[in-house]
N, C-alpha and C positions, 0 to 999 in steps of 0.2 A: 504494500500500500504506500501511497504518497500523502504528504500533508498538503491540504488545499487551504489557501488563505484568501478570503473574499473581502471586497471593499466596495463602497459606492452607494450603499443604501441610504435612506433618509425619508424626510417628509416633503411631499410635493402636492401642489393643488391639481385637481383634475384638469387634464389637458396638457400637463407639463411633461417633462422628460427627466430620466435618470439613466446613468450608465453604470452597470455593475462590472467589476473586474474580479478575476480569480486567477491566482498563480499557483502552480503545482511545484512544490519544492522537491526536486530530485536532480541528481547529476548523471544518472545512468539508466534509470528505468524509463522505458518507452511508454509515452502516454498515448492512449488510443482515443476512443470517443470521449468527448467532454460535453457537459450539458448543465442546464439550469433547471431546477425543480422549485416548486413553491408549496407552502402549506399555510392555509388560512386557519384561523381559530375554528375548531370544531369540524374541520374537513381533513380529508386524506391528502397526503403529499402527492402532487401531480407534476408531470413533465410540462415544462414551459417550452424549452427548445434544446436541441442537441446538435452537435457537429462532429463529424468524423475527422480523422487526421488528414483525410483527403479533401475535406471541405464540403461534404454532403450534409445538408441541413434538414432538420425536421422541426416543425412548429406545432404547438397546440392550436386548434382552430380559433380559440378565444384570443390569441395574440397575433395571428397572421396579419400582415400588413401594418402592424404597429411596432413589433419588436424585431430586432435583428441580432443574430448571434454571429460572432466572428472569433477567430483564434489566431494566435501567433505561435507557431510550432517551435520557433527558435527560443521563445521565452517560456514555453509550456503554459501559456496563458489563454484564457477564454474570456470573452466580453459579451455583455448583453446590453444593447442600446434599446431603451424602452421609451417610446414616444406615445403621445395621445393617451396618457395614463388615465385609468378610470378607478373609482373607489373599489371596484371588484378586484383590482390588481393588488390590493393590500394583502400582504402576506410576509412570511419569512421566506427569503429566497436562498436556496442551497445550491452550491456548486457541486458537481459530481464528475468523477473521472474513472475510466477503466485504464489499468496500467499493467505492464509486465506481460510475460508470455502466457499467463493463464487468465488475464483480464480481471484482476482483482478490482473491486469497486471501492472508492474512497469518497467521503463526504466532507464538505467544508462545515464550518461552525454555524453558518447561516448569517444573513444580514437582513434587517427589517426594512421593508418598503411600505410606507403608509401614504395613501392617496386620499386627500381630503376633498369633500364635495363643495 
């Protein structure tokens, strides 16, 4: 497993934007698919977006055309640009990565995103 450190959460008004960042700390382990999940109070954790190391992306229907995921393989980093934020986007956002030859999964500590109406 690798350690994932997230940053960029905060409080924003509806219609605003935030950019989340996540960096995987490893010097030798190969990072495979990276992604962002979120968990709102009383709800299950759900996929927001993910990106393979080849750049193939997947988005939840609820964020398509508003959120963009990108990665920097040289830095083992993944980013989530969130535009046109809605109160329903309020949640703790978690970074996730598969790494190593057997694709072990690792989670970040989570970063709070709050969208006020």
